[in-house]
N, C-alpha and C positions, 0 to 999 in steps of 0.2 A: 414537586418532591417534598413540599412542606419543609419541615425542619430536620429531615433526615440528612444525614451526611453521606456524600457519595464517596464510598471507600474504593478508590481506583488510584492506580499510580499516576503521579503527575511528574513531568521532567523539569529540567532546570530552566525552562523558558516557556512563555505562554504558547509558543509555536510548537513546542514538543509535547505539550499536554495532549493535544488531540492525536498526535502521531503515536504516542506512547501506548495508546489502547490497542494498537496492533502489535505491539512488541511480542506478545506471546506467541504470535504466529510465525515469528522470524526463526531462522535456523542459524546456529552459530557455525563458523567456518573453522575446520580443523587446520592447523598449521603445522608445519614441521617443527621439530624440537628447536627452540630458539637458543641463541648464545646466552650464557648466564647473565650477561649484562643487559639483555634486551627484554622488553616487555613481552609477557606470555599471554597475549590477548586471547588465545585459544584454549586457555586453561579451562577444564571442566570442572563444574562445581562438585564438591563431595556430596555424597547421597544425603538427602534431606536438608541441605543448605539452600537458603533462598537467594535468588538473584537481585531482590529488592529489599530495602530496608526503609522503614518509616522515618522521616525526617523529624526530629524533635528538638534539636538544637537550632534555634532561630538564625544563628550565625551561618548555617548551611542552607537556609532557605533561598530559593532562586529569587532574583530581582524582578518581582512581578510588575513593579512600577515601570521599569525600563522596558520590559517585554510588551507591556500594554501600549506604551508610546511608540515602540517600533511597529506595533501592529496598526495604529492609527495612521502613521506617516509612511511607512515603507512596506510592511509585510501582510497587509490586509489580503491581497489576492492570494498569496501563498498559503496563508492559513486557512482561508475559505476553501481552497482547493483540498488541503490536507483534511479538513472536516468532511467535505463531500466524499472524499475517497474512503474515509473510515466508515462513513454511513454505508456506502456500497459493500464494504467488506463485512460489516455486521449483518447486512441483509442476506448474506450468502449462508446457506446451511453449513458449508465447510467451516465457517468461523466458530461454530459451537464445539468443535472438537478441542479447542484450546482452553476451555473453561470446564470447571472452576480453576481459577489461577489465583494463589495466595489467599484463598477464601472468597474470592470475588467471582460472582456468577456471570454468565453471559448477559443476562438481562440487566444486571447492575452496571456492567461496563458500558453497555449500550446506552442506558439511560443517562450515565454521567456524561457521555458524549453530547447528547441533546441538551443536558443541562449547561454544559460549558458553552455550547453555541448560544444558548439563550442568554447567558451571562454577557457574552460579547456584544449581543445586539441591544441588550437592555441597560447596560452600565453606562451612565451618562459622564461619569468622571473616573479617573484613574483610581482615586481612593475608594470609590464604591466597588470597583472591580476587584481590587486587592482584598478588601474586606470580605466580599462574597467568596472569593476563592478560599481564603483562610477559614471562614465560617463553615463552608459547605463540602470542602474536599480535604482529603488527607493527601499529604505529598510525600511521594516516595522517591529514592535515588537508587541507581544501580550500585551494587557492591563493587563493581569492576573486577579486573582480574586479580587485583591486589588487596581487595577489602577496603580500599580507600577511595573508591569511586572513580578510578582511572579507566576510561573506556576509550575504544577507537571508533571514530565516525569515518564512514565511507561515502563516496559520491555515487550517484546513479547516472548512467550514461544513456542519452536518448539522441540517436543520430538524427540529422536533419536532411530531408530530401525534397526535391520538387516533384509536384504531383498535379494530376488534372482529374476533375469530377467526371469528365467525358473522355472517351478514347479518341485519340488522334493518331496521325502517322507517326509522331514522335512518342506519345504516351500510349503504349499498347500492352504493357504488363500489369496485370491487375493485382490488387489485394482484394481478397474476398471476405465477406462477412462470414460469421459463424454458420455452418450448415444447420438446417433445422433437424436433419436426421443424425446429427452427431450426439452420441450417448456418452454421458460421463457420470461417475459416481457423484451423487449430491454432496457427500461428505468430504471426500478427499480430492474431488476434481480429476481423478484418474480416468483416461479414456477407456470406454468399454467396447465401442465399435459403432457401426452404422445400422440404425433401425431401418428395416425394409418395410415395404407396404403391407406385408402379411404379419408384422409385429416381431419377426425374428431379428436378432442382432448378429451381424457378420462383421468380420474384420474389414478395415478400410483398405482401399487400393493403395499402392505405393505412391509416393511423391510424383514419380514420372507418369504413372497411369492417370492420376488426377489431372496433371497439366496437359497431357496429350489427348485425353479424352474429351476435355471441355465439359466435364460433368457438373462443374459448379458455375456454368455459364448462367447469368441472370442475377447472380448474387455479389457482383463486383462492387466494391466500396469506392476505390479510386483507381487510377492508372498511373504507373511510373514509367520512366524512360528506359530503365535498365533492369534486366532480370536479376542481376546481382544485388541491386538495391532492395528488390523484393525479398530476396533470400536472407539479406542482412536483417531486415525487419523481422522476418520470421524467427530468426536465431536470437535476436536481441529482446524481442517481445514488446517493443515500443518504439515510437519514432515521432518526430515533429515534421509535419508536411507543410511546405510552402505552396499553396494552391496558386493556380494561374490567375485567379480573380483577385489576388492580393490578400486573401484570408489565410488564416493558419489552422490547420487540423492537427490534433493529437490523436494518435491511434495507440491502442494497447492490446495485449494478449487477451484472447476471448476463449481459448480452448485449442486443443490439438487432437490429431488423430492418433490412432495407436500403430 
């Protein structure tokens, strides 16, 4: 990237830098009118108002030194996972609909992610990492609901279940891979139907018809010991599976029928 600056939002820690690239694709949650003395996290921005602002006061800069040390000693696997997930998000055509954002193009945001990853790999000392971030990146912060940067962080729930790679008398309720004939809009991800052998697209059968017909037989990913567990994973969209061989498998949303 030479000496060009990566004009992309960066959050208050190194771990958040990679995750923030996806922030444009998130939806804000509308909340009921709060009591006057409670934070209004669901406040909508006035027309034309930016959700981010460039940090110019060094006193408001994130502590990049501590963030890098946390990465070295504790948070390396989590940040690596965040970067990999961000790569997959940028690779999807649907991610392009959220750009340009604050004057930043999709290509610029994606390039900044790879540049950040390279810095993590090549920086031999914390001072070199901090200097590179300050030289090559612009750092932004959320304006928050109150224009003072006050934001609400929420957790993501991933239930845990026991599972088997092979069907047994106990493990006989499958999770299926995404069907090859499932058609979705490349931009929005919305389901469009099932593509037939003649090229036509028809509505998908109901859940009951899919399960009772065995039409997805041969595409099983894993088997669970309880049909309710399968349904919970469908609804939640992700899960951590404890496999019988002692390994762990993470599964996530890959698409839905109509």
